[in-house]
C-alpha positions in Angstrom: 0.1 0.1 -0.1 1.6 3.5 -0.8 1.1 6.5 1.5 0.2 9.6 0.1 0.6 13.2 1.9 -0.9 13.9 5.1 -4.7 14.9 4.6 -4.0 18.6 5.5 -7.5 20.3 5.4 -8.6 17.0 7.6 -6.3 17.7 10.0 -7.3 21.4 10.0 -11.0 20.4 10.3 -10.4 17.9 13.0 -8.0 20.3 15.0 -11.0 22.6 14.9 -13.7 19.8 16.2 -11.1 18.6 18.6 -10.9 21.7 20.3 -14.0 22.0 21.4 -12.8 19.3 23.9 -9.8 21.2 25.0 -6.4 22.6 24.1 -4.7 21.0 20.7 -1.5 20.5 19.5 -1.1 20.0 15.7 1.8 17.3 15.8 1.6 16.4 12.1 4.7 17.6 11.0 6.8 15.8 13.8 8.3 12.7 12.3 7.4 9.6 14.1 4.9 11.2 16.5 2.3 8.5 17.2 -0.6 10.8 15.8 -1.7 14.1 14.1 -3.1 15.8 16.8 -2.3 15.6 20.8 -5.7 16.6 22.8 -5.5 17.8 26.3 -9.2 17.0 27.3 -9.4 17.5 31.1 -6.9 15.2 32.9 -7.0 13.1 29.7 -4.4 13.3 26.8 -5.5 12.1 23.5 -3.6 10.9 20.7 -5.3 11.4 17.7 -4.7 10.3 13.8 -6.7 12.0 11.2 -7.6 9.9 8.0 -9.8 10.0 4.9 -11.9 7.5 3.4 -14.1 7.1 0.5 -17.1 5.1 2.2 -18.9 4.9 5.6 -17.5 2.8 7.9 -20.1 0.2 9.3 -18.0 -1.9 11.7 -15.0 -0.8 14.0 -12.9 -3.6 12.6 -12.6 -2.3 9.1 -10.7 0.6 10.8 -8.1 -2.2 11.9 -8.2 -3.5 8.1 -7.9 -0.1 6.2 -5.7 1.8 8.6 -3.5 -1.1 10.2 -0.3 1.1 10.3 -2.2 3.9 12.0 -3.6 1.5 14.4 -0.2 0.0 15.1 1.4 3.3 15.7 -1.1 4.3 18.1 -1.1 0.9 19.9 2.6 1.7 20.5 1.6 4.7 22.8 1.6 3.1 26.5 -1.4 2.2 27.9 -2.3 4.3 30.9 -5.9 5.6 32.6 -4.8 9.1 31.7 -4.1 8.4 27.9 -6.6 7.8 25.2 -5.8 7.1 21.3 -8.4 7.8 18.8 -8.7 7.8 14.8 -10.9 10.5 13.2 -12.3 9.6 9.7 -13.3 12.0 7.1 -15.6 11.2 4.4 -15.8 12.9 1.0 -19.0 14.0 1.7 -18.0 15.9 5.1 -19.2 13.2 7.4 -16.7 12.1 10.6 -16.7 9.2 12.3 -14.5 8.6 15.7 -12.8 5.4 16.7 -11.2 4.8 20.0 -8.2 2.2 19.6 -8.3 0.1 23.2 -6.2 -2.5 24.1 -9.3 -5.1 23.8 -10.2 -4.0 20.3 -11.6 -1.0 18.6 -14.8 1.0 19.5 -16.8 3.7 17.8 -17.5 6.8 19.7 -19.0 10.3 19.5 -17.3 13.3 18.4 -16.9 14.2 22.2 -14.9 10.9 22.6 -17.8 9.1 24.5 -19.1 5.7 23.2 
């Protein structure tokens, strides 16, 4: 699978959405950082990967299949009660879906990070 450039417009839009939850740091230009955004939501630090997709996801396991490398990078972030790992996915028609990457699996969450 080839890798294209980072989805800059999607990252900017994801930053705007995530900033409603708390302060956000754009880390997309940092090499080898396990995320495109770092969100400080109260006492929680959220590592966020931003991806674009051509269709709507129906099952969280599809995230692992389509974005295997991103999931692997996020799972490399140490598990800690104060750390959360998410993938935010943008469809061509502007719809967002959000997925939390847990040690047990992948769960679709709402925009605010809650299941």
